[in-house]
N, C-alpha and C positions, 0 to 999 in steps of 0.2 A: 666314612663318612655316613651317620647317622642318622635318618630321620628325625624333627621331631616327634613321633611315637615307638620310634626304635622299630620298629616294622621292616624297612628296608634300608639298604647303606648300600655303599661307594665306595672299594676297596683302587684305592689311586697305583698305576704304577709310573713307570718309566712313561709310556707312549700306549696304554690298558688301563681303560676304570671297568669293572670290574664290582656290579649291580646284583646283591644278595639280596635275599631275605631273614630274616632274625634265626632262626633253623646255617644257616650260613649256604644254602644253596644257591647260584650263580641261574640268575632267572635272564640275564642281557649282557654281554662284551660289547666293548664300544673300542671298536680297535682306532689310535690317530698318528697321523705321521708324523705329526709335533710334537714336543715334551707335553703331557700333564702337568700343569705349575697348581690346582685346586678344585675344589668342587664344595655345592652348598646343596640345598633342598631350599624349594619351597615350600608354600601351605600345602602346593597340590602335588605332590608329591614327585616333580616335579625338579630333578638334575642338574643347576647348572655347574656349570666349568668352565674353566679358559688352562690354553696349550697360552704357547709361547706368547701370539697370534690375534688372538680371538678370544673370547666369551665365544660359549659352547649352550644344549641344554639339550636332552634325552627326556623319552618320554620310557615310561615302566615296557611299554611295548615294543620294542625296540625303535618309534621315530626319534630322530634328532633331529640338529637342523643348527646355523648357523643366528647368530642374534648381532650380534658387534665387529669388528677388525680392532684391534688395539693395535695406540702406534707403541709400549712397551709392554715386558712382563708386567702380570698381575695378582694377586692372589686373593681371593676370596674366603671371605673373614662370614658374613652372613648375605641371604636375601632375605627383602621384607618386599611383599606386592612392583613393582618393577624398577623394584632397584635396586643395584648391589654396595654396599659397602663394601670396599676392599684399601691396600694395604700396597706400594709399592714394593721394591730393593730399599727404596732412601727411608723406609717408615711416615712415610707420607700418604696418609687415610683419607680417603676423596670415596662421592659416594656417586659410584658411576650407573647411571640412565640410559633408560632398554627398551625394546618394543617386545610386547610381549602376546599378543594377539598371535601370528604364528605358532606359539606350541598351545593357546588355548585353543586353540581353535582345532589343530591335530587330536587336544586331551577331550574339545567332548565331543566331536566324532567316534577314540577309543572305548567311552563310559558311552556310547550312544545316549546321550545331551542333545534332543532334537529342540531341543527349544531355546537352548543357549546355541549347538551352530548357526540358526535363524539370528540369536540374538548380534550374531559377527555379522552376519553375510551382511545384515544391514546395517 
């Protein structure tokens, strides 16, 4: 799965995600306890991915976290802002809304964007 500028990609394996740059150099590895089912990049180069029962995120610096628990497995089609368009095993398309403040705060710290950090705190 490539980001919109094809500068970063995510190689999905059964329980591992390899984050690579455009030269296919591995810049990060994510190990999961449950099977990885799908992934998509947002415009901030944050990787959102699903396991059998979670929606999670990963930043390029290795920070990661849980966005939402899922009742059943879903597959990400695309991510825009705080919404993910998903499809389930019955081919039902749904829009999943999630809170993104956690990864926006970590991303702002990583980018040393103090103005954005202050905005997110207040």
